[in-house]
BAFI-3210 file (N, C-alpha, C; in Angstrom, 3 decimals, decimal comma, padded with zeros to 6 digits):
// residues 227
n [1|2|3|4|5|6|7|8|9|10|11|12|13|14|15|16|17|18|19|20|21|22|23|24|25|26|27|28|29|30|31|32|33|34|35|36|37|38|39|40|41|42|43|44|45|46|47|48|49|50|51|52|53|54|55|56|57|58|59|60|61|62|63|64|65|66|67|68|69|70|71|72|73|74|75|76|77|78|79|80|81|82|83|84|85|86|87|88|89|90|91|92|93|94|95|96|97|98|99|100|101|102|103|104|105|106|107|108|109|110|111|112|113|114|115|116|117|118|119|120|121|122|123|124|125|126|127|128|129|130|131|132|133|134|135|136|137|138|139|140|141|142|143|144|145|146|147|148|149|150|151|152|153|154|155|156|157|158|159|160|161|162|163|164|165|166|167|168|169|170|171|172|173|174|175|176|177|178|179|180|181|182|183|184|185|186|187|188|189|190|191|192|193|194|195|196|197|198|199|200|201|202|203|204|205|206|207|208|209|210|211|212|213|214|215|216|217|218|219|220|221|222|223|224|225|226|227]
n.u [000,771|000,883|002,065|000,377|000,165|-002,229|-003,249|-005,127|-007,958|-010,558|-012,807|-014,945|-013,964|-011,633|-012,450|-014,840|-012,378|-010,686|-012,525|-011,983|-009,976|-009,615|-010,939|-009,757|-008,014|-005,170|-003,853|-002,971|-004,310|-001,928|-001,788|-003,964|-002,777|-002,680|-001,508|-001,257|-001,646|000,416|-000,851|-002,779|-005,481|-006,127|-004,952|-007,550|-010,673|-009,372|-010,081|-009,718|-007,941|-008,317|-011,465|-010,659|-008,553|-010,762|-012,491|-010,398|-010,564|-012,850|-012,375|-010,289|-007,291|-003,984|-003,436|-001,589|000,588|001,317|003,075|003,131|004,732|004,017|005,872|007,598|009,809|009,228|011,095|012,007|009,098|009,272|011,889|011,087|009,059|010,142|011,186|009,070|007,792|010,539|009,664|008,004|009,168|010,814|009,252|008,174|005,651|004,928|004,153|001,072|-001,335|-004,121|-007,186|-007,940|-009,431|-009,276|-007,997|-005,026|-002,225|-001,503|-002,358|000,262|002,501|002,301|002,976|006,122|006,956|006,018|007,730|010,556|010,482|010,621|008,765|005,204|002,727|-000,565|-004,262|-007,279|-009,248|-009,643|-010,006|-012,294|-015,842|-017,280|-019,944|-020,757|-018,579|-019,981|-023,188|-021,745|-020,663|-022,712|-024,122|-023,230|-023,625|-022,177|-021,844|-021,882|-020,510|-020,565|-017,775|-017,237|-016,702|-016,040|-016,855|-016,607|-017,825|-019,972|-022,890|-023,441|-026,093|-025,108|-023,546|-022,796|-024,512|-025,894|-024,020|-026,657|-029,457|-030,872|-028,618|-027,530|-028,960|-029,760|-027,304|-025,203|-025,502|-022,998|-021,035|-018,697|-019,451|-017,626|-016,869|-013,636|-012,551|-012,059|-014,290|-015,838|-015,705|-015,729|-016,475|-017,150|-019,347|-019,577|-020,606|-019,429|-017,646|-016,672|-016,381|-018,380|-020,503|-018,935|-019,103|-020,058|-020,028|-021,472|-019,776|-019,427|-019,619|-017,618|-015,541|-013,029|-009,763|-008,177|-005,000|-005,361|-004,209|-002,802|-003,780|-002,546|-004,096|-006,048|-008,972|-011,968|-013,446|-015,862|-016,419|-017,538|-016,964|-016,227|-016,474]
n.v [-001,616|002,066|004,528|008,589|011,854|014,080|016,951|019,334|020,852|022,066|021,914|021,205|019,610|017,924|016,479|015,051|013,360|012,766|011,234|008,957|008,217|007,100|005,411|003,049|000,148|000,353|002,891|004,218|007,133|010,226|012,709|015,307|017,809|021,764|024,443|027,840|031,301|034,717|035,878|034,288|032,435|030,125|030,150|031,379|030,189|031,423|030,758|030,450|029,916|028,391|026,892|025,300|023,471|023,106|020,982|019,451|017,932|017,101|015,413|013,703|013,573|014,675|017,974|019,859|022,693|024,701|027,522|030,277|032,894|035,616|037,320|035,819|034,065|032,034|029,785|030,198|029,352|026,285|025,791|026,385|024,442|021,554|021,264|020,335|018,744|016,635|015,926|014,606|012,821|011,243|010,853|007,842|008,646|008,352|008,759|011,905|013,375|014,527|016,744|016,966|017,005|017,179|019,011|018,974|020,208|021,427|018,304|017,272|019,679|019,132|016,349|016,498|017,969|016,828|014,495|015,377|015,474|013,440|011,604|009,547|011,815|011,211|011,356|010,606|011,500|011,593|012,175|011,544|011,995|015,912|015,907|013,567|013,758|015,669|014,989|012,271|013,117|014,329|012,091|010,450|012,092|014,482|017,758|021,228|024,604|027,053|029,668|031,284|033,694|033,717|036,838|036,926|035,216|033,935|034,665|036,430|035,449|033,099|032,951|032,120|029,400|026,095|023,266|021,386|019,239|020,856|023,170|021,715|022,121|024,378|026,262|027,647|025,818|026,293|026,311|024,992|022,315|021,004|024,091|023,844|025,068|027,889|028,931|029,056|028,347|026,110|025,360|022,385|021,115|019,160|015,646|011,482|011,621|013,459|013,341|014,865|017,417|020,340|023,293|026,244|029,736|032,563|035,728|037,689|038,793|040,591|041,436|041,138|041,818|039,201|037,329|034,906|031,958|029,706|031,164|033,705|036,462|038,471|038,449|039,735|039,067|037,416|036,667|035,241|035,738|033,892|032,199]
n.w [-000,220|-000,550|000,522|000,543|000,551|000,170|-001,751|-000,909|-001,043|-000,267|-001,447|-004,282|-005,928|-004,826|-002,499|-003,714|-005,018|-002,882|-001,012|-003,084|-002,943|-000,227|-000,655|-001,641|-001,585|-002,478|-001,503|000,960|002,801|003,844|005,500|004,892|002,083|002,112|000,416|000,832|000,957|002,227|003,317|004,977|003,705|001,285|-002,407|-004,786|-003,469|-001,510|001,458|004,638|006,993|009,489|009,007|007,374|008,899|010,608|008,676|008,142|010,681|011,347|008,866|009,717|009,435|009,209|008,877|007,012|006,474|004,169|003,543|001,476|000,261|-001,915|-003,558|-004,013|-006,159|-009,446|-009,428|-006,314|-004,751|-005,633|-004,902|-001,770|-001,914|-002,684|000,025|001,919|000,607|000,981|003,178|003,723|002,406|003,608|005,681|004,601|002,302|-000,774|-003,452|-004,769|-004,230|-006,165|-007,472|-009,970|-013,295|-015,904|-018,071|-019,551|-019,160|-016,861|-015,612|-016,734|-015,941|-012,667|-012,487|-013,377|-011,645|-009,410|-010,125|-010,733|-007,549|-007,137|-006,568|-006,992|-009,174|-009,022|-009,901|-008,892|-010,332|-012,666|-015,986|-015,436|-017,134|-016,722|-015,929|-014,752|-012,707|-011,312|-010,448|-008,939|-006,693|-005,626|-005,019|-003,208|-001,505|-000,342|000,142|-000,427|-000,521|-003,426|-003,101|-004,334|-007,527|-010,804|-011,828|-014,732|-016,518|-015,314|-013,779|-010,817|-008,997|-008,966|-006,776|-003,726|-003,708|-003,258|-003,806|-005,695|-007,001|-007,959|-008,621|-011,049|-012,749|-013,285|-013,981|-015,811|-020,162|-021,436|-019,872|-018,526|-015,759|-013,755|-013,123|-013,567|-016,318|-013,973|-013,532|-011,153|-007,649|-004,650|-001,221|000,754|003,066|004,568|003,905|003,153|004,079|005,949|010,252|011,332|010,644|008,716|011,039|009,844|008,734|006,950|006,305|004,727|001,345|-001,099|-003,636|-005,912|-008,016|-009,648|-010,089|-013,146|-012,558|-014,384|-016,737|-016,664|-016,664|-016,124|-014,276|-012,571|-009,812|-007,332|-003,878|-001,153|002,512|004,444|007,748]
ca.u [-000,047|001,258|001,313|000,252|-000,655|-003,029|-003,708|-006,101|-008,520|-011,525|-013,396|-015,782|-012,991|-010,957|-013,395|-014,923|-011,173|-010,042|-013,300|-011,704|-008,858|-009,610|-011,367|-008,809|-006,843|-003,907|-003,388|-003,429|-003,868|-001,575|-002,306|-004,024|-001,460|-003,162|-000,684|-001,502|-000,499|001,468|-002,278|-003,327|-005,839|-005,823|-005,244|-008,684|-010,685|-009,903|-010,640|-008,729|-006,907|-009,245|-012,178|-009,148|-008,827|-012,206|-012,298|-009,136|-010,669|-013,623|-012,366|-009,341|-006,504|-003,637|-002,907|-000,157|000,322|002,880|002,225|004,987|005,055|003,858|006,535|008,770|009,711|009,549|012,437|012,248|009,072|009,767|013,038|010,385|007,785|010,767|011,110|008,377|007,939|011,063|009,852|007,022|009,129|010,867|008,108|007,303|004,479|005,520|002,772|000,833|-002,941|-004,628|-008,503|-007,694|-010,112|-009,155|-006,662|-003,967|-000,867|-001,650|-001,726|001,826|003,363|002,025|003,314|006,642|006,936|006,820|009,399|011,590|010,652|011,206|007,075|004,786|001,353|-002,503|-005,236|-008,675|-010,645|-009,036|-011,147|-013,961|-016,437|-017,910|-021,374|-020,728|-018,180|-021,346|-023,211|-021,515|-020,938|-023,924|-024,552|-022,500|-024,386|-021,384|-022,870|-020,532|-021,263|-020,169|-018,071|-016,308|-017,586|-016,024|-017,994|-016,933|-018,237|-021,083|-023,548|-023,441|-026,978|-024,636|-022,292|-023,769|-025,572|-025,669|-024,212|-027,535|-029,281|-031,031|-027,475|-026,997|-030,090|-029,520|-026,087|-025,329|-024,849|-021,879|-019,621|-017,878|-020,153|-017,322|-015,867|-012,626|-011,569|-011,906|-015,982|-016,310|-014,348|-016,897|-016,123|-017,592|-019,031|-020,488|-020,689|-019,053|-015,513|-016,728|-016,992|-019,458|-020,860|-018,361|-020,121|-019,600|-020,977|-021,204|-020,300|-019,730|-019,363|-016,703|-014,831|-011,849|-009,367|-006,584|-004,800|-005,687|-003,262|-003,365|-003,664|-002,412|-005,775|-005,830|-010,452|-012,553|-014,054|-016,669|-016,012|-018,265|-016,660|-017,006|-015,917]
ca.v [000,190|003,132|006,165|008,932|012,880|014,960|017,995|020,059|022,467|022,317|022,452|019,048|017,947|017,190|015,931|014,083|012,441|012,343|009,720|007,733|007,601|006,795|003,844|002,626|-000,142|000,395|004,164|004,960|008,728|010,121|014,122|016,937|019,483|022,244|026,130|029,420|032,728|035,068|036,028|032,496|031,403|029,318|030,915|031,072|029,957|032,834|029,902|030,794|028,471|027,928|026,639|024,289|022,796|021,839|020,352|018,457|017,756|016,199|014,022|012,858|013,474|015,851|018,813|020,536|024,310|025,450|028,845|031,000|034,727|036,444|037,627|035,082|033,546|030,562|029,430|030,007|028,174|025,275|025,391|026,166|023,009|020,447|020,669|019,696|016,778|015,860|015,742|013,799|011,270|010,963|010,021|007,028|008,695|008,329|009,679|013,049|013,287|015,798|016,442|017,569|016,068|016,871|020,126|018,434|020,827|021,416|017,618|017,312|019,981|018,770|015,281|016,861|018,248|015,524|013,314|015,928|015,311|011,591|010,216|009,980|011,757|010,394|011,621|009,998|012,005|011,855|012,497|011,759|013,448|016,299|015,536|012,506|013,753|015,991|013,079|011,328|013,995|014,520|010,913|010,552|012,641|015,375|019,522|022,071|026,108|028,349|030,972|032,645|033,126|034,583|037,466|037,452|033,558|033,666|035,773|037,011|034,962|031,766|032,869|031,291|028,392|025,450|022,894|020,451|019,114|022,221|023,919|021,202|022,500|026,129|026,507|027,774|024,873|026,377|026,410|023,301|022,469|021,245|025,003|022,732|026,827|028,681|029,530|029,431|027,917|025,344|024,576|020,928|021,107|017,710|014,422|010,302|011,827|013,776|012,332|015,791|018,995|021,144|024,578|028,262|031,170|033,543|036,748|039,331|039,106|041,340|042,163|041,128|041,316|037,929|036,488|033,300|030,900|029,548|032,228|035,278|036,857|038,868|038,759|040,233|037,394|037,743|036,084|034,879|035,640|032,243|031,893]
ca.w [000,179|-000,554|001,738|000,287|000,585|-000,453|-002,034|-000,307|-001,680|000,305|-002,988|-003,944|-006,486|-003,705|-001,595|-003,788|-004,927|-001,539|-000,722|-003,717|-002,792|001,176|-000,144|-002,107|-001,243|-002,385|-000,850|002,480|002,933|005,465|005,825|003,688|002,115|001,136|000,230|001,787|000,876|003,648|004,427|005,616|002,849|000,105|-002,992|-005,317|-002,813|000,253|002,664|005,791|007,936|010,697|008,895|006,279|009,879|011,600|007,594|008,478|012,418|011,127|008,509|010,844|009,140|009,718|007,724|006,362|005,222|002,873|003,328|000,626|000,039|-003,072|-003,692|-003,898|-007,564|-009,002|-008,950|-004,956|-004,932|-006,428|-003,657|-000,614|-002,139|-002,706|001,399|002,876|000,054|001,566|004,998|003,035|001,953|005,142|005,943|003,918|001,764|-002,356|-003,459|-004,257|-005,112|-006,690|-007,583|-010,440|-013,345|-017,563|-017,352|-019,438|-019,079|-015,174|-015,005|-016,678|-014,596|-011,391|-012,867|-013,760|-010,593|-008,766|-011,159|-010,260|-006,187|-006,181|-006,100|-007,932|-008,970|-009,327|-009,948|-008,946|-010,765|-014,085|-017,468|-015,244|-017,245|-015,028|-015,239|-013,860|-011,524|-009,687|-010,277|-008,170|-005,613|-005,189|-004,834|-002,485|-000,240|000,055|000,366|-000,898|-001,658|-003,765|-002,809|-005,249|-008,766|-011,590|-012,908|-016,882|-017,022|-014,103|-013,004|-009,028|-008,348|-007,809|-005,635|-002,339|-004,279|-002,216|-004,625|-005,967|-008,849|-008,879|-008,953|-012,362|-013,941|-013,700|-014,669|-018,159|-020,723|-022,442|-019,758|-017,650|-015,158|-012,371|-012,795|-014,433|-016,271|-013,298|-013,277|-009,661|-006,226|-003,619|-000,089|001,074|004,619|004,628|003,042|003,382|003,733|007,485|010,908|011,275|009,273|009,223|010,737|009,520|008,978|005,733|006,876|004,128|-000,249|-002,112|-004,910|-005,379|-009,352|-009,733|-012,156|-013,333|-012,374|-015,318|-017,915|-015,825|-017,356|-014,534|-014,201|-011,719|-008,712|-006,322|-002,956|-000,223|003,656|005,355|009,318]
c.u [000,548|000,367|000,944|-000,307|-001,682|-003,493|-005,121|-006,682|-009,616|-012,493|-014,382|-014,929|-012,861|-011,237|-013,777|-013,239|-010,506|-011,171|-012,741|-010,988|-008,659|-009,979|-011,304|-008,263|-005,426|-003,354|-003,759|-002,219|-003,016|-001,536|-002,643|-002,888|-002,366|-001,698|-002,174|-000,714|-000,131|000,022|-002,545|-004,684|-005,040|-006,222|-006,682|-009,963|-011,309|-010,029|-009,355|-007,999|-007,853|-010,257|-011,098|-009,381|-009,454|-012,357|-011,173|-009,979|-011,778|-013,507|-010,876|-008,616|-005,939|-003,359|-001,908|-000,103|001,373|002,382|003,658|004,491|004,845|004,656|008,264|008,455|009,461|009,665|012,173|010,117|008,840|010,998|011,392|009,294|008,360|010,342|010,664|007,503|009,130|010,761|008,764|007,393|009,912|010,373|007,676|006,831|005,457|004,793|002,334|000,032|-002,903|-006,347|-008,877|-008,221|-009,875|-008,011|-004,654|-002,602|-000,575|-001,034|-000,231|002,681|002,984|003,271|005,059|007,353|007,728|007,934|009,924|011,888|011,186|009,887|006,407|003,294|000,079|-003,104|-006,625|-009,702|-010,372|-009,732|-012,275|-014,746|-017,205|-019,344|-021,404|-019,500|-019,263|-021,584|-022,894|-021,210|-022,071|-024,707|-024,434|-023,004|-023,566|-022,790|-021,739|-021,616|-020,304|-019,615|-016,790|-016,920|-016,129|-016,593|-017,831|-017,159|-019,318|-021,847|-023,879|-024,700|-026,331|-023,503|-023,487|-024,289|-025,214|-024,960|-025,386|-027,527|-029,951|-029,673|-027,197|-027,823|-029,922|-029,062|-026,049|-024,493|-023,427|-021,101|-019,146|-018,822|-019,399|-016,892|-014,349|-012,272|-011,863|-013,602|-016,031|-015,975|-015,441|-016,314|-017,161|-017,926|-019,521|-020,157|-019,631|-017,674|-015,486|-017,343|-018,813|-019,309|-019,636|-018,807|-019,298|-020,639|-021,019|-021,343|-020,421|-019,394|-018,382|-016,445|-013,391|-010,926|-008,088|-006,457|-004,693|-004,443|-002,880|-003,280|-002,716|-002,718|-005,506|-008,420|-011,078|-013,817|-015,389|-016,806|-017,033|-016,671|-017,030|-015,812|-016,844]
c.v [001,069|004,392|007,223|010,713|013,472|015,958|018,847|021,291|023,109|023,047|020,489|018,827|017,147|016,960|014,531|012,611|012,123|010,719|008,385|007,401|006,702|005,097|002,799|001,436|-000,716|001,719|004,357|006,625|009,458|011,658|014,399|017,497|020,874|024,254|027,077|030,212|033,016|035,275|034,992|032,376|030,674|030,117|030,337|030,953|030,656|031,861|030,111|029,912|027,771|027,354|025,624|023,574|022,272|021,114|018,787|017,468|016,242|015,301|012,864|012,711|014,697|016,971|019,418|021,509|024,456|027,067|029,819|032,749|035,094|037,038|037,468|034,281|032,417|029,646|028,724|029,930|026,551|025,101|024,651|024,764|021,316|019,828|020,215|018,602|015,773|015,257|014,635|012,449|010,941|009,989|008,560|007,171|009,475|008,433|011,502|013,286|014,295|015,536|017,103|016,383|015,872|017,860|019,513|019,363|021,032|019,828|017,099|017,691|019,207|016,694|016,008|017,740|018,217|014,193|014,273|015,988|013,945|010,677|011,273|011,171|010,935|011,133|010,814|009,930|011,688|011,268|012,108|013,284|013,678|016,522|014,447|012,687|015,028|015,270|012,417|012,086|014,435|013,437|010,388|010,709|014,149|016,689|020,358|024,031|026,185|029,326|031,643|032,005|034,135|035,264|037,123|035,841|033,520|034,560|035,670|036,010|033,637|031,820|032,769|030,257|027,505|023,972|021,184|020,225|020,399|023,537|023,218|021,244|023,483|026,793|026,379|026,099|024,735|026,465|025,066|023,306|021,836|022,989|024,550|024,675|027,641|029,914|030,144|027,887|026,709|025,409|024,132|021,136|019,985|016,691|013,508|011,109|012,922|013,057|013,608|017,346|019,634|023,266|025,925|028,651|032,043|035,485|038,106|038,905|040,568|040,971|041,888|040,664|040,343|037,701|035,133|032,449|029,811|029,392|033,106|035,654|037,274|038,714|038,827|038,709|037,736|036,177|036,663|034,799|034,510|032,366|031,109]
c.w [-000,164|-000,180|000,399|000,925|-000,208|-000,892|-001,902|-000,617|-001,120|-000,840|-003,013|-004,901|-004,876|-003,263|-002,060|-004,061|-003,991|-001,046|-002,351|-002,723|-001,596|001,204|-001,169|-001,437|-001,211|-002,215|000,410|002,675|004,565|006,258|004,464|003,080|001,399|001,535|000,171|001,520|002,372|004,465|005,305|005,192|001,604|-001,375|-004,602|-004,788|-002,444|000,571|003,942|006,218|008,750|009,714|007,229|007,662|010,349|009,796|007,566|009,583|012,507|010,046|009,208|010,518|008,738|008,636|007,615|005,962|005,501|003,207|002,559|000,758|-001,096|-003,681|-004,398|-005,883|-008,013|-008,394|-007,332|-004,848|-004,803|-005,399|-002,513|-000,822|-001,912|-001,213|002,240|001,783|000,315|002,823|004,674|003,198|003,361|005,782|005,886|002,801|000,541|-003,660|-003,426|-004,940|-005,259|-007,264|-009,138|-012,165|-015,619|-017,990|-018,108|-019,490|-017,928|-014,930|-015,504|-016,101|-013,333|-011,788|-013,214|-012,239|-009,948|-008,841|-010,439|-008,250|-006,163|-005,836|-007,479|-007,961|-009,475|-008,935|-010,175|-010,134|-012,407|-015,122|-016,950|-015,864|-015,710|-014,670|-014,314|-012,129|-010,082|-009,751|-009,082|-006,958|-004,592|-004,424|-003,651|-000,981|000,257|000,150|000,701|-001,206|-001,952|-002,887|-002,942|-006,900|-009,442|-011,914|-014,390|-017,004|-016,346|-013,829|-011,397|-008,320|-008,279|-007,224|-004,188|-002,627|-003,261|-004,408|-005,205|-006,731|-008,705|-009,280|-010,695|-013,301|-014,595|-013,818|-016,098|-018,810|-020,869|-021,569|-018,561|-016,451|-013,779|-012,699|-012,337|-014,968|-015,809|-013,318|-012,146|-008,451|-005,521|-002,090|000,385|002,522|004,808|003,391|004,035|004,716|005,759|008,270|011,234|010,137|009,947|009,727|010,623|008,945|007,429|006,185|006,618|002,898|-000,519|-003,652|-005,025|-007,828|-009,123|-010,763|-012,013|-013,560|-013,247|-016,497|-017,421|-016,267|-015,738|-014,937|-012,701|-010,709|-008,031|-005,112|-001,567|001,261|004,230|007,008|009,859]
res [m|d|k|a|y|f|n|w|s|s|g|k|d|s|s|l|a|l|y|y|a|m|k|s|p|l|i|s|v|e|t|l|f|s|v|i|d|s|d|g|y|l|p|m|h|n|v|g|i|h|l|l|k|k|q|a|d|s|i|g|l|p|l|t|l|f|s|y|c|k|k|w|t|e|k|e|y|h|i|a|m|r|k|y|v|e|r|f|k|a|q|g|i|t|t|s|l|f|g|d|i|y|l|e|e|l|r|k|n|r|i|s|n|c|e|k|s|g|i|t|a|d|f|p|l|w|n|m|p|s|l|e|v|m|n|q|f|i|k|c|g|f|k|a|i|v|v|c|i|n|n|s|l|l|p|e|i|f|l|g|k|i|i|d|r|e|f|i|e|t|y|p|k|n|l|d|i|c|g|e|n|g|e|y|h|s|f|v|f|d|g|p|i|f|k|t|p|v|d|f|k|i|v|n|k|y|n|k|t|q|k|d|l|l|t|n|d|l|h|k|y|c|y|l|e|l|e]
***
C-alpha cells in the first residue's frame, strides 16, 4: 500500500477525489496538504486556515500547511515546496494526490514537478466526465457552497448557491459544470469523508481582481467571506 499526501483545496473535486482515495485498498492517505498565501488563505478559494483545520479535524487527517510569499519567484516557490516533499518522503510517503479532472497541461506540470522531487503524482478523478463528477458528488451525499465566482463567466446569483440538483439544472450549458476553467470555486462542509458537518457562517461578500493561475489573465471575482 502506497502512502500518500492529498493536495487539499477545500472544494468539491478535492472532496470526491479524497473519498475515492480513502476507499482504495492501494493507497493510505497520511495527511492533507494545503498551499496558503502569507495572509493565511487558499489562493482562488480564499478559504481561511481556521476552516481548513475544521475540515481536517472532521475528516480525521492531519493538515500540513505550506505558506508561500507572493513576492517569491517561481524558482523560490519550488525550492520551498521541495523541502516539504522531502519531509513527506522521510515519512515513507511516495505519492501526491490531486483532484484535477481533465486539464492536461496542469496534469503534465504536476507530474513533472513530482518526478523531479522523486515522488509519483496520482489523479483519482482523471478523465471522469464533468457531469459524472457532479452526479457522484451529490449521490455520495456531499454538500458544498459556492464561495467564489468569475464575474466574467457566471452571474452573481450563483455565489452562495448550494451544489445540488437545482444547481446542475440552472447552470449555464456552455460552461463546465465542475468549474474546471475557473468559473467558480466551492467549500465542502458535509459528506461521507466527514465525521460531523463543518460549522461555518457567511459574514460578508466582496469583489477582488486576481490573476488566473493557468492563463495569467486578470479577472474580477466575487467572493463569500466565511468564518
